[in-house]
C-alpha positions in Angstrom: 0.0 0.0 0.0 1.5 3.3 -1.0 1.6 6.5 1.0 -1.1 8.3 -0.9 -3.7 5.7 0.0 -2.7 5.8 3.6 -3.8 9.4 3.8 -7.5 8.5 3.8 -7.2 5.6 6.3 -4.7 3.8 8.4 -2.7 1.0 6.8 -4.2 -2.4 7.8 -2.1 -4.7 10.0 -1.4 -8.4 9.3 -4.9 -9.5 10.4 -6.5 -6.8 8.4 -4.5 -7.7 5.2 -5.4 -11.3 5.7 -9.1 -10.4 6.0 -8.9 -8.3 2.8 -7.4 -11.2 0.9 -10.1 -13.5 2.1 -12.9 -11.1 1.1 -11.3 -10.6 -2.4 -11.1 -14.3 -2.9 -14.8 -14.7 -2.0 -15.8 -11.9 -4.2 -13.8 -13.3 -7.2 -15.5 -16.7 -6.7 -18.9 -15.1 -6.6 -18.2 -13.2 -9.8 -17.0 -16.4 -11.6 -20.0 -18.3 -10.4 -22.3 -15.5 -11.7 -20.6 -15.5 -15.1 -20.9 -19.3 -15.4 -24.6 -19.1 -14.5 -25.3 -16.4 -17.1 -23.5 -18.4 -19.8 -25.4 -21.5 -18.9 -28.7 -19.7 -19.1 -27.9 -18.2 -22.4 -26.8 -21.6 -23.7 -29.9 -23.4 -22.5 -32.7 -20.9 -21.6 -35.9 -22.3 -20.1 -38.1 -20.8 -22.9 -36.3 -20.1 -26.2 -33.4 -21.2 -28.3 -29.7 -21.2 -27.6 -28.5 -17.5 -27.6 -24.9 -18.6 -28.1 -25.7 -20.3 -31.4 -23.8 -19.1 -34.4 -27.0 -18.9 -36.4 -28.0 -16.0 -34.3 -24.6 -14.3 -34.1 -23.9 -14.6 -37.9 -26.5 -12.0 -39.1 -25.3 -9.6 -36.4 -21.7 -9.8 -37.6 -21.8 -10.2 -41.3 -20.9 -7.6 -43.9 -24.5 -6.6 -44.7 -25.2 -5.8 -41.0 -22.2 -3.4 -41.0 -22.9 -1.7 -44.3 -26.7 -1.4 -43.9 -27.2 -0.9 -40.2 -24.2 -0.3 -37.9 -22.2 2.1 -40.0 -25.2 4.3 -41.1 -26.4 4.3 -37.5 -22.9 5.2 -36.2 -22.7 8.1 -38.7 -26.0 9.5 -37.5 -24.8 9.2 -33.9 -21.5 10.9 -34.6 -23.2 13.6 -36.7 -25.7 14.5 -33.9 -22.9 14.4 -31.3 -20.6 16.7 -33.2 -23.3 19.3 -33.9 -24.4 19.0 -30.3 -20.8 19.5 -29.0 -20.3 22.6 -31.1 -23.6 24.1 -30.0 -23.0 23.1 -26.3 -19.6 24.9 -26.3 -21.1 28.1 -27.8 -24.1 27.9 -25.4 -21.8 27.2 -22.4 -19.3 30.0 -23.1 -22.1 32.6 -23.7 -24.1 31.8 -20.6 -21.0 31.0 -18.5 -19.7 34.5 -19.2 -23.2 35.8 -18.6 -23.0 34.5 -15.1 -19.8 36.4 -14.5 -20.4 39.8 -16.0 -20.8 42.8 -13.6 -24.4 43.5 -14.8 -26.7 42.0 -12.2 -29.6 41.6 -14.6 -27.5 39.6 -17.1 -26.2 37.4 -14.3 -29.7 36.7 -13.1 -31.1 35.8 -16.5 -28.1 33.6 -17.3 -28.4 31.8 -14.0 -32.1 31.1 -14.5 -31.5 29.7 -17.9 -28.6 27.5 -16.9 -30.2 26.1 -13.8 -33.5 25.4 -15.6 -32.0 23.4 -18.4 -29.7 21.6 -16.0 -32.7 20.4 -14.0 -34.9 19.3 -16.9 -34.2 15.7 -18.2 -32.8 15.5 -21.6 -35.4 13.0 -22.8 -38.2 15.4 -21.9 -36.5 18.2 -23.9 -36.1 15.9 -26.9 -39.8 14.8 -26.8 -40.9 18.4 -26.5 -38.7 19.6 -29.4 -39.7 16.6 -31.5 -43.4 17.4 -31.2 -42.8 21.1 -31.7 -40.6 20.6 -34.8 -43.0 18.1 -36.3 -46.0 20.4 -35.9 -43.9 23.3 -37.4 -43.1 21.2 -40.5 -39.4 21.2 -40.0 -37.5 18.5 -42.0 -35.8 15.8 -39.8 -37.6 16.8 -36.6 -36.1 13.9 -34.7 -32.6 14.9 -35.6 -33.0 18.5 -34.5 -34.9 17.4 -31.4 -31.9 15.3 -30.3 -29.5 18.1 -31.1 -31.6 20.7 -29.3 -31.9 18.6 -26.2 -28.2 17.8 -26.1 -27.2 21.4 -26.6 -29.4 22.8 -23.9 -28.5 20.3 -21.2 -24.8 19.8 -21.9 -24.4 23.6 -22.7 -25.6 24.3 -19.2 -23.0 21.9 -17.8 -20.3 23.6 -19.8 -21.5 27.0 -18.6 -20.9 25.8 -15.0 -17.4 24.6 -16.0 -16.6 28.0 -17.4 -17.9 29.7 -14.2 -16.0 27.4 -11.9 -12.9 27.6 -14.1 -12.8 31.4 -13.7 -13.6 31.1 -10.0 -10.6 28.7 -9.5 -8.1 31.1 -11.0 -5.7 32.9 -8.6 -7.1 36.2 -7.4 -3.9 37.8 -8.4 -4.9 37.5 -12.1 -7.9 39.8 -11.7 -6.1 42.1 -9.3 -3.1 42.5 -11.7 -5.4 43.2 -14.6 -7.3 45.9 -12.6 -4.0 47.4 -11.5 -2.9 47.7 -15.1 -6.0 49.9 -15.8 -8.3 47.3 -17.3 -12.0 47.4 -16.5 -13.7 44.4 -14.8 -15.2 43.4 -18.1 -11.9 43.7 -19.9 -10.2 41.7 -17.3 -12.9 39.0 -17.5 -12.7 38.7 -21.3 -9.0 39.1 -22.0 -7.4 37.6 -18.9 -9.6 35.3 -16.9 -11.9 33.6 -19.5 -9.1 32.5 -21.9 -7.2 30.8 -19.0 -10.4 29.2 -17.7 -11.3 27.8 -21.2 -7.8 26.3 -21.5 -8.0 24.8 -18.0 -11.4 23.2 -18.6 -10.4 21.3 -21.7 -10.0 17.9 -19.9 -13.4 18.3 -18.3 -15.0 19.4 -21.6 -13.6 16.3 -23.4 -15.0 14.1 -20.6 -18.4 15.8 -21.3 -18.1 14.6 -24.9 -18.5 11.1 -23.6 -21.8 12.0 -22.0 -23.0 13.7 -25.3 -22.1 10.6 -27.3 -23.9 8.2 -25.0 -26.9 10.5 -24.7 -27.6 10.4 -28.4 -29.0 6.9 -27.7 -32.0 8.6 -26.2 -33.0 9.7 -29.7 -34.1 6.1 -30.5 -37.1 6.7 -28.4 -38.3 9.5 -30.7 -37.5 7.4 -33.8 -34.1 8.9 -34.5 -32.1 6.4 -36.6 -29.0 6.3 -34.5 -26.8 3.3 -33.8 -29.1 2.0 -31.1 -32.2 2.3 -33.3 -30.5 0.6 -36.3 -29.3 -2.2 -34.0 -32.9 -2.7 -32.8 -34.1 -2.8 -36.4 -31.5 -5.4 -37.4 -32.5 -7.5 -34.3 -36.1 -7.4 -35.2 -35.4 -8.7 -38.7 -33.5 -11.8 -37.6 -34.9 -12.2 -34.1 -31.5 -11.8 -32.6 -32.0 -8.6 -30.6 -29.6 -9.6 -27.9 -26.7 -10.2 -30.3 -27.2 -6.9 -32.2 -27.4 -4.9 -28.9 -24.1 -6.6 -27.7 -22.4 -5.4 -30.9 -23.8 -1.9 -30.5 -22.6 -1.9 -26.9 -19.1 -2.8 -28.0 -19.1 0.0 -30.5 -20.2 2.5 -27.9 -17.6 1.2 -25.5 -14.8 1.6 -28.0 -15.7 5.2 -28.9 -16.2 6.2 -25.2 -12.9 4.6 -24.3 -11.0 6.5 -26.9 -12.5 9.8 -25.7 -11.7 8.9 -22.1 -8.1 8.2 -23.0 -7.9 11.5 -24.7 -9.3 13.3 -21.7 -6.7 11.5 -19.5 -3.8 12.5 -21.7 -4.9 16.1 -22.1 -3.5 17.4 -18.8 0.0 15.9 -19.7 -0.2 17.5 -23.2 -1.2 20.8 -21.8 1.5 20.7 -19.2 4.1 20.0 -21.9 2.9 23.1 -23.8 2.9 25.4 -20.9 5.9 24.3 -18.9 9.3 25.2 -20.0 12.9 24.3 -19.1 14.1 26.0 -16.0 17.6 26.7 -14.7 18.1 25.7 -11.1 19.8 28.5 -9.3 22.6 27.6 -6.9 22.1 27.3 -3.2 25.7 28.2 -2.3 26.2 31.2 0.0 26.8 34.6 -1.6 30.5 35.3 -2.1 32.1 38.2 -0.2 31.8 41.5 -1.9 29.8 39.9 -4.7 26.2 40.9 -4.1 25.1 39.6 -7.4 26.3 36.1 -6.7 27.4 36.0 -10.3 30.1 33.4 -9.9 27.9 30.9 -8.2 25.2 31.3 -10.8 27.7 31.0 -13.6 29.2 27.9 -12.0 25.7 26.3 -11.6 24.9 26.9 -15.3 28.0 25.1 -16.6 27.1 21.9 -18.3 29.0 18.7 -18.3 32.3 18.6 -20.1 31.7 16.9 -23.4 35.2 15.4 -23.6 35.8 14.7 -20.0 38.6 16.1 -18.0 38.9 17.6 -14.5 36.2 19.8 -13.1 36.5 23.5 -13.5 38.0 25.4 -10.7 36.2 28.6 -11.8 33.4 29.3 -14.3 34.2 30.1 -17.9 33.3 33.8 -17.3 34.8 34.4 -13.8 34.0 37.9 -12.6 36.0 37.9 -9.4 34.9 38.3 -5.9 36.5 41.8 -5.6 35.2 43.1 -8.9 34.6 46.9 -8.9 33.3 49.4 -11.4 36.8 50.9 -11.9 38.2 50.2 -15.4 35.1 48.3 -16.3 36.0 48.4 -20.0 39.4 46.9 -19.4 37.7 44.1 -17.3 35.1 43.7 -20.1 37.9 43.1 -22.6 40.0 40.8 -20.4 37.0 38.6 -19.6 36.4 38.0 -23.3 32.9 39.5 -23.4 33.5 41.6 -26.5 34.3 40.8 -30.1 36.9 43.6 -30.1 39.1 41.7 -27.7 42.8 42.4 -28.5 43.6 38.7 -28.6 41.3 38.5 -31.6 42.9 41.5 -33.2 46.6 41.3 -32.7 47.2 44.3 -35.0 45.5 46.5 -32.5 47.5 47.4 -29.4 46.1 46.4 -26.1 44.7 49.4 -24.3 47.0 50.2 -21.5 45.1 51.8 -18.7 46.5 53.2 -15.5 45.9 51.2 -12.4 44.9 54.2 -10.3 43.1 57.4 -11.0 46.0 59.4 -9.4 48.5 57.7 -11.8 46.1 58.6 -14.6 46.3 62.3 -13.5 50.1 62.2 -13.2 50.4 60.6 -16.5 48.3 63.3 -18.1 50.4 66.1 -16.4 53.6 64.4 -17.4 52.6 64.0 -21.0 51.6 67.6 -21.0 54.8 68.8 -19.5 56.9 66.8 -21.9 54.9 68.2 -24.7 55.6 71.7 -23.5 59.4 71.1 -23.2 59.5 69.6 -26.6 57.8 72.7 -28.0 60.2 75.0 -26.2 63.1 73.0 -27.4 61.8 73.3 -30.9 61.4 77.0 -30.6 64.9 77.4 -29.3 
C-alpha cells in the first residue's frame, strides 16, 4: 500500500490484510459463479433457443449488417454528437460568461436559464422539441430534437465549467489586470476567461463522452442512430440480444478513446505550458559579490563533453572583488567583446593606469613633456 492511499485511512495490519485477501477471494469466486450461471442460461434458456448459437450471431456480424445498419447508425450518432458538442460549447461559453459579468440583470437571467436546463431531463427536452418541430413542419424533426436537447443540457453543464474555471483562478490574475487599468469586463474577457477555457479542456472532453452516449435517447423518438439501427436489425433476424451486444461494444470503443484523450490532455497541456528551468545555486553569496554572479555561472556550466577535470572557476569568472573601476578593461579581459585584443593582434592592447592618481600624473607628465619639446623646438 502506497503513502497516498494511507492518507484516507490507516494501513491495515497483518490481520486486516489477511481479512482483505479472504474477502477478495470470496468476491472473485462469486463473480466467476455468476458469469458461469449467465453463460449456462444463455446456452440453454428455459423458454427459447440457444442464444450462443452461431446462427443468431452470424446475421449480427456479417458484412450486410455493418454496411446497412451499424455504420449508417454510427454516422447519424456521430453527426448528432458533433453538432451538439459545437452548440453546447457556444451555449456554455455565452451563458457561462453571462453568469460572471458585472451586470446583475444579465447574471440573473443567465443563472435562471442555466439552472433550468440543468434540472430538466434530456429525454423530456427531446420529446418536447420533437413534437414542436413536427408540428412546425421542420425537416428531420427527430434529428434536430436530439441536437436541441443535447445542446441545452450539456451547454448548461459547460457553462458551469466556465464559471467554476474562472472562480478557481488565482485572485492575483484579476487584481493585476485591474491594477494595469483594465475594467472588470476587460479583465474577464482578456485575462480570466481564456485561462479558464484552456484549463477546462479535460473536463470538456469528458463531457463529450456524455454527449455521445446520450444520443441513444433519440431512438425513443425514432431517430435512426446506432441503437435504433441495431434494434431494427435484431427485429429482422430475431436476434436482438446479439445486435445490442455489438452496438454496446461500438459505444464502448468510442467512449474509451475519448476517455483516454481526456486522461492524456493534462499531460499534453503541461508539456505546452511548462518550459525548461535553470536551477539557481544554493551556495552562500560570495564576499563583496552581491550579485552572486560566480555561483550562478558555475551552476549553469554543463558537463564537459570530452571529460577532464572539473572547472576550478566558471568560464566567465567575474572575481569576488570586482569593482566598477576600469570596467571596459575588465570587459575586454574577460572575453565578453568581439573587439578583444587577442582576436585583433594588430591593435595594441589598451594600457590603462591602475589608479586614478596615476592617470592624472600621466596626463600632467605628457603635457609637461609636450611643452618642453615645444620649447626645445622653438629654441
